[in-house]
C-alpha positions, 0 to 999 in steps of 0.5 A, a space after each residue: 139337536 143343536 141349531 149350529 155347528 162349529 167350523 174353523 179356518 186358519 183365522 179362527 172358529 165360527 158357529 154356522 147354522 145347521 140348516 146351511 150347506 155353506 161353511 165358515 169361509 162363505 160365512 166370512 164372505 157374507 160378513 165382509 162383502 155386503 156390496 151390491 145385494 146381488 148374490 150368486 143365487 141371481 146368476 143361475 148359469 154361474 151356479 150351474 157352471 160351478 157344479 160342472 167345473 167341480 164335477 169335471 175336476 172330481 172325475 179327472 182326479 179319480 182317473 188320475 188316482 188322487 181322489 178315492 172313487 167313493 169320494 169322487 162319486 159323492 162329489 159328482 152326486 153333489 155337483 149334479 144336485 147343484 146343477 139341478 138348482 136344488 141348492 141355489 139358495 145356498 149360494 150367497 156370496 155377493 158378486 162383487 168381492 175381494 179375493 179374485 173370486 175366492 169366496 165364490 169358489 169356496 161357497 161352491 166347495 163348501 156346499 158341494 162338500 156338505 151335500 156329499 157328506 149327507 149323501 155318504 151318511 155323515 153330518 154337515 161339517 164332518 170334513 174329515 170325510 169330504 173336505 171343501 179344499 182337500 177333496 172338492 177343490 183337489 187339483 184346483 185353485 180359485 184362479 182356474 176354477 172361478 174363471 172357467 166357471 165364469 166363462 161357461 156362465 158368460 157363454 150361456 148368458 150371451 147365448 140367451 141374449 143373442 136370442 133376444 137380439 134375433 127377436 128384435 131383428 125379426 120384429 124390425 124386419 116384419 115391420 119393414 115388410 109391412 111398411 114396404 110401400 109407405 113413402 116417406 121423407 128421408 132426413 140427414 142432419 134433421 133436415 129433409 133429404 130424399 124420399 125412401 120408404 118406412 119399410 126401408 128405414 125399418 129394414 135398416 134397423 133390422 140389418 144393424 141389429 143383425 150385424 151386432 148379433 154376428 159380432 157378438 157371436 164372434 166374440 162369444 167364441 173367444 171364451 171357449 178357451 179355458 185355463 182349467 188345470 192352471 191352478 194358482 198361476 198357470 204352472 199346474 202346481 198340485 195337479 197331476 200330469 194328465 189332469 188339465 186335459 182330462 178335466 177339460 174333456 169331462 167339462 166339455 162333455 158335461 156342458 155340451 160346449 166346445 171347450 178347449 184348454 189354453 196352450 199357455 196357462 200362465 198367459 190365460 190365468 192373467 189375461 182378460 182380453 176376451 172380456 174387454 172384447 165382449 163388453 166392447 161388442 156389447 157396448 156397440 150393440 147398446 149404442 146402436 140400439 139406443 140410436 134406433 130408440 132415438 129414431 123411434 122417438 123422433 118419428 113418433 114425435 108430436 102428435 100434432 107438432 112433431 114428425 108424427 110418421 109413426 105411432 108407438 103403442 100407448 102404454 101409460 098416461 104421460 103427464 100428471 098435469 097435461 091431460 091426454 099426453 102419451 110419452 114414448 116410455 118404452 124407447 126411453 127405458 131402453 135408452 136408459 138401459 143402454 146408457 148403463 151398458 155403455 158405462 159398464 164398458 169403462 168398468 170392464 176396461 179399467 178392471 182389465 187394465 188393473 190386473 197385475 202380474 200373474 192374476 187379475 184380481 178384479 175379475 168379480 167386477 168384470 163378471 158383475 158388469 157383464 152379467 148385469 149388462 147382458 141381463 138388463 139389456 136382454 130385458 130391455 130388448 124383450 120389452 122393446 119388441 113386446 111392448 113397442 115394435 110389434 104395435 107400431 103403426 104408420 101414418 101413411 097419408 101424412 108421410 106421403 104429404 110430407 114427401 110431396 111438400 118437401 123441398 128435398 125432392 128437387 134432388 131427383 131433378 138434378 140429372 135433368 135440370 142441373 144443380 144451379 136450376 134446382 137450387 134456384 127452384 129450392 130457393 123460390 120454394 123456401 121463400 114463397 111456400 110453394 111446392 116443387 111441382 107447382 114451380 117446376 111444372 106449372 109456372 116455369 114449365 121446366 118439365 112436362 107432367 108426364 116426365 114428373 109422373 115418371 120421376 116421382 112414381 112410387 117405384 122410382 122414389 123407392 128404388 131411384 134410377 137415373 132419368 135423363 131429359 
């Protein structure tokens, strides 16, 4: 038995290894686009989405009478096999490629065609029975099949990512509850401000992550509108009259998603605004998560010469020369991942702007930027929770001492003593090294000890109420 089969396209002929389910056009993509080394096989959701798209198309084409039932049924069988993951290793196109996703689309068409051929008792490459273009790609173009699959895969990817965001939110909220009585000093511009609790600080982290979760869910809904049936530029050329609506109906059923057909297929075929909004929302999340990681690094700095209000779990020795040094490596790696995501926002922006007229050919790099950003940041969030947040402890006594030794607590006396006197007290404390209590109660006798105890009770410091003289 020959180890290869001869396949052709309009550029010529090539020998394809017989154990491969992809064909000549995918083989050309392998030769042409060795860019990232990250292929379709790394994006399981996109492979599944391609299977769903091709199955929905086959079912719609059968209903419209443009595909024979036996061919449509064989294609559907093959698509189910693709969705199951059995043929993932046959999806070998690089995620970044020229041709607006044609290589990805043809990779799917060829694999599905050859699975269908074997199912019908034929050999791979006997395309007169089931053809990648004439049958699997019937009533389609790369320009509607690829973006539709991309949107489905992106929706699933965001869904998974949002699960990790919720995990981070819950972890911070749990720490907020754990630390709800740990008094500490709040800071603005890296200077002492007014007291708060460590719990309030961690609850704020939870809230900000929760806000970004909601914004991302809003943006996610934009990609449920698809252009399936648009074919080349949105005019539905080569598609039967009822095909677009039928195809999207079948696709919604296969995926379980509330997919809708775009009301303007020409606009939908060229527009990538939803990707810009999703990437911008993802950048927003990355910026805020990175900010939180900066805060964790500051709060745990020291341990002897920094803030040292919290302890991060020790994960590895921090220096090849300084014994005993432990670095905040988990927040650091999350920071770096966030920087990558922030940079990918510019990639998506430029790629979206670069589309001309009726098609944006830069969609593969948009997909790459979004897929990798979601994957890397998801991994970073899982790492942040499992290897950092859940193990954070508070240095409660140290935090309390910092509060009562701070000059910032004089702010609580403004309603009683006035700003000018409080500024004088603060100035004296700065120059003398005395604490506020010593100056206000013991030396100047500006308030009584009882009033001091009322103003500086834990409850009033945590939830301040106006106290007059």
